[in-house]
N, C-alpha and C positions, 0 to 999 in steps of 0.2 A: 287905798289899804285893799288888799285882796282877800277873797273870800277863801281861797284856796291856798293852805300853808305848805303841804308838802312839796318835794322837790320834783316828783313823779306828777305827770298831767293824769287828771281823772281819765279813766277808761269808760267809755260810752259805748254799751253792748247795743247799738243802733246804727241804721244808716239813714236815720232823719237828719236833714240839713237844719231844720228847725230846732230841733231839741239841741244840736250842736251848736247853733247859732245863739240860743238863749244862755247856755252855759258861757260862752266866750264872751257874749255881752255883759256877763256878770264878772268877768275878769277870772275865769276859772278856765286854765289851759285843758283842753280836751284831745284825746287821743280816740277816735271813733274806729270801732272794731266790729263790723257786723257778724252776728252768729250763724247765719246761714242756716236755718231751721225750717222744717216743713211746718210752718205755722197753721196751715189747715188742718193737718194731722193732728196737732196739738189742741186746737180749738174742738175737735170733734171728739176727743177724748176727756174733755173737762165736764164733770159734772157739777151743775151749779149755773149762775146767772152770770151776764155780761161782765161783772166787776171780778168774778172768779176767773173768767177766760183772760183778762186783762192782766190781772196778777199771776197766773200761770206762765203766760207767754213772757212776761217781764222776768221772772224768776228763770225760767229755763234759759232765756238769752244771757242774763248775767252768769249763771253757772257753765255755761257752755263757753262764753269768752274768758271767764275766769280760770277755767280748767286748761286753756291755752295761754296764759299769761303767769309769768314767774312772779310778779310782784305787781303793787298798786291797787287802789280801790277801783273796783267794777260797779258800775250802776246798769241796772235793766231796767227798761219802761216800755210800756205799750199803751195803747188806746184802743176803746171799741166804741162803735156806736150802736146806741141802743134806744128804743122807746119801751119804757117798763123791761120786761123781760125778754122782748124781741130784740135780736142781735140783728144788724145789717152788715154784710160784707161788701 
């Protein structure tokens, strides 16, 4: 039984091979479409901690790819490495 029921593949707003592999291993067909954003510029504009940065990047990736897609479900995701409130790039 598949976790994904719609006839369209899930649109992953990411270039991550690991994220794509995880979804495919769960039986979810994936169409990966990178957003091509200036992530460093977005990071610098975020007021808040590492979680806020990751959330903002994920949201912007999803919005950018969704604007170029005529249908389907778009998922944006991002991660950040931090120790407390200190982010590492």
